Structure formats: structure tokens, C-alpha cells
C-alpha positions, -999 to +999 in steps of 0.1 A: -743+507-328-714+484-317-689+474-343-694+438-335-731+439-345-721+451-380-694+425-383-716+397-370-722+369-394-740+350-398-757+332-416-753+333-436-774+319-465-758+330-497-766+296-511-801+283-517-812+256-492-828+223-497-844+222-463-861+244-437-843+243-404-834+262-372-800+259-357-774+276-335-745+293-351-713+297-330-694+327-343-659+336-330-640+368-339-611+384-321-613+358-294-649+366-286-677+340-291-714+348-297-742+323-303-768+332-330-801+315-336-807+308-373-841+302-390-839+292-426-867+289-452-851+280-485-843+314-501-848+335-470-834+334-435-833+351-402-808+351-374-810+366-339-785+374-311-780+396-281-750+418-278-745+434-244-782+435-238-790+448-273-814+425-291-807+422-328-824+403-356-813+401-393-837+392-421-823+384-456-847+379-485-828+365-514-857+366-538-862+404-535-826+412-526-837+430-494-818+429-462-830+442-428-813+447-395-839+449-367-834+465-333-866+454-314-859+475-283-858+507-304-885+495-327-863+504-356-849+486-387-822+494-412-830+483-448-804+477-474-796+453-502-781+418-498-752+430-521-745+461-501-714+468-481-733+466-449-746+432-459-712+419-469-697+431-437-724+413-417-726+381-437-693+361-443-709+341-471-716+373-490-678+380-486-671+345-499-693+351-529-677+385-536-641+371-536-652+340-556-667+364-582-636+385-583-614+357-598-604+337-567-602+299-572-623+274-553-605+241-547-621+209-532-596+194-508-616+165-493-646+155-471-651+160-434-681+157-411-693+188-392-717+181-362-723+146-377-732+158-412-709+149-442-695+180-458-673+188-488-643+208-476-631+236-499-606+264-500-609+297-517-575+310-529-564+341-547-542+325-573-534+357-592-511+383-576-528+409-555-518+446-552-490+436-529-476+410-553-488+381-532-502+350-549-519+318-538-533+337-508-556+315-487-588+335-483-614+311-469-620+275-459-655+263-460-674+230-453-706+226-473-733+201-464-747+186-496-778+175-476-786+212-468-767+228-497-754+251-470-720+257-453-719+243-418-685+258-410-664+286-425-631+302-416-622+336-429-584+340-430-584+376-442-607+396-419-579+416-403-584+404-368-569+369-372-590+340-385-627+344-376-649+313-377-685+303-378-700+269-372-736+257-374-748+233-347-779+216-333-798+217-367-835+209-362-865+208-386-884+240-385-918+252-399-915+288-412-940+315-403-944+348-422-938+369-391-902+357-389-895+374-423-914+407-420-906+439-402-932+442-373-958+469-375-948+501-357-911+498-365-894+528-381-875+516-413-844+535-422-836+529-459-799+530-462-802+539-499-825+568-493-813+578-458-849+587-451-872+571-425-904+554-437-932+540-416 
């Protein structure tokens, strides 16, 4: 599995949504840009992308706390929790929540429009000194749409590769279907917690 797949974001929906929509998320890391397709249904979401010919889909079910990474060509899925290390390394908003819950300070710095949608611009800063004695470290910048209660743009300033960035574009109304949020029949599910396959 390529490192980029596990570091891919996306979407990304650590916050509850007020609307159902599909969109394109443009994600840039280490100078490489990948487009993801997002499908959001309030407290669950799916995103899809193709990395060097490898199809990948991610399903996050916030109500149950389950998180799946699907590889359709192999008919395989990896199951974990939305709070797991794998989920956090895949989803930048989970990282944001983690740092916010660890004592970082969120500061509203203004309002800006992203793709035509008004957003509240915020910064997350580590005000307290870290293990290296640094304080007021700039961790994230995030633009949150009040209409969707969802971040349309986020910049991670601490990912170790230089600032990585995601931006949601081309938002459209979308009618959810259950198939988008279930693992297809015939897939082998690898439960990360058990490290045992289940059918």
C-alpha cells in the first residue's frame, strides 16, 4: 500500500453536516495534487480516488465510530475506528480535533469566501510550550462554512512535508444511497483491531 494512500485526506468530516452533498476535494501534499470525490450524508461520508491505477474508497461512519478503507480491485477492506491512528493519518480533520483536544487554542481571525461560500477563518495554535520549548506554534488554518457546518479549506502547517492543503470545490446537492456506506458483498474485511479476516 502506498504511503500516499494512508496519508490521503480527506474529508474529512469530523464535524456534523447540515446538508447532503457531493463535491471534489483537491488535496496537495509534498507538491503532489490528487482530486478526491466526496459524498456526504450528515454524520457519515465517503470519498474516492485513484492512486497510480489503484482505486480506493474510504467510508467513515461517525455514529458507530467505524472507518473502512476499501480496495475494490482486490475486493478487500481494512476496518478500524474513526479515532485510530490510521484514521487520524488519513483524515486531516481528525488530526485537527486531536490537537484541539490536547490543549491547542482555536482563534477566529476573520471571514473569507471559499469557492463562493462565506467561511469563518480560524487558526489553531499551540499556545503552551511544546517538548522543544516552542510556544505559539501555528498548527492549522481552517475555513469553515456555516452553511454546511463543514471546513471547505484547511492547511496543515506541521505535517513534516511542508504545508499540506485541502480544498473542497464544486459542491452539489446529492441524494444518499445505502450502498455508498456499506462494504460490498464478497469483500474480505481485515479488522485492524483483531488482525483477523472476516467475511
